[in-house]
C-alpha positions as CSV (number, residue, x, y, z in Angstrom):
1,M,-2.7,-15.5,5.6
2,V,0.6,-16.5,4.0
3,I,3.6,-16.6,6.3
4,D,7.0,-16.1,4.6
5,H,9.6,-18.8,5.1
6,P,12.3,-17.8,7.7
7,I,15.1,-18.2,5.1
8,F,13.3,-15.8,2.8
9,L,12.9,-13.3,5.6
10,E,16.6,-13.5,6.5
11,S,17.4,-12.9,2.8
12,I,15.3,-9.8,2.6
13,R,16.9,-8.4,5.8
14,F,20.3,-9.0,4.3
15,I,19.2,-7.3,1.0
16,R,17.7,-4.3,2.8
17,S,21.0,-3.8,4.8
18,H,23.0,-3.8,1.6
19,L,20.8,-1.7,-0.8
20,L,22.0,1.8,-1.6
21,A,20.0,4.7,-0.2
22,N,17.2,5.7,-2.6
23,D,14.0,7.7,-2.8
24,L,11.7,4.8,-3.8
25,N,8.3,4.5,-2.2
26,Y,7.2,1.4,-0.1
27,L,6.0,-0.7,-3.0
28,E,8.9,0.2,-5.3
29,K,11.3,-0.9,-2.5
30,K,9.4,-4.2,-2.2
31,V,9.7,-4.8,-5.9
32,L,13.4,-4.0,-5.8
33,E,14.0,-6.3,-2.9
34,R,12.3,-9.2,-4.8
35,L,14.3,-8.4,-7.9
36,V,17.6,-8.6,-6.0
37,H,16.4,-11.7,-4.1
38,T,15.4,-13.5,-7.4
39,S,18.5,-12.5,-9.4
40,G,21.0,-12.7,-6.5
41,D,22.5,-9.5,-8.1
42,F,22.7,-6.2,-6.2
43,S,23.7,-4.4,-9.4
44,V,20.1,-4.7,-10.6
45,Q,19.3,-1.7,-8.3
46,N,21.3,0.5,-10.7
47,L,19.2,-0.7,-13.6
48,V,15.7,-0.3,-12.3
49,N,13.6,2.8,-13.0
50,F,9.9,3.1,-12.1
51,S,7.5,5.2,-14.1
52,E,5.3,7.6,-12.1
53,G,2.4,5.6,-10.6
54,A,3.8,2.2,-11.7
55,C,3.4,0.8,-8.2
């Protein structure tokens, strides 16, 4: 089992609290959180579109 680092977990909590409301499913939200975390750019959420069944 892999345990995420506490700094990463805090980053994801911060990101979740600042994302715009959306209708993404669980896996799509996880991908979006990682994209924002990696880029450090919340505007990426306005650029991402998921194809049906992509996740």
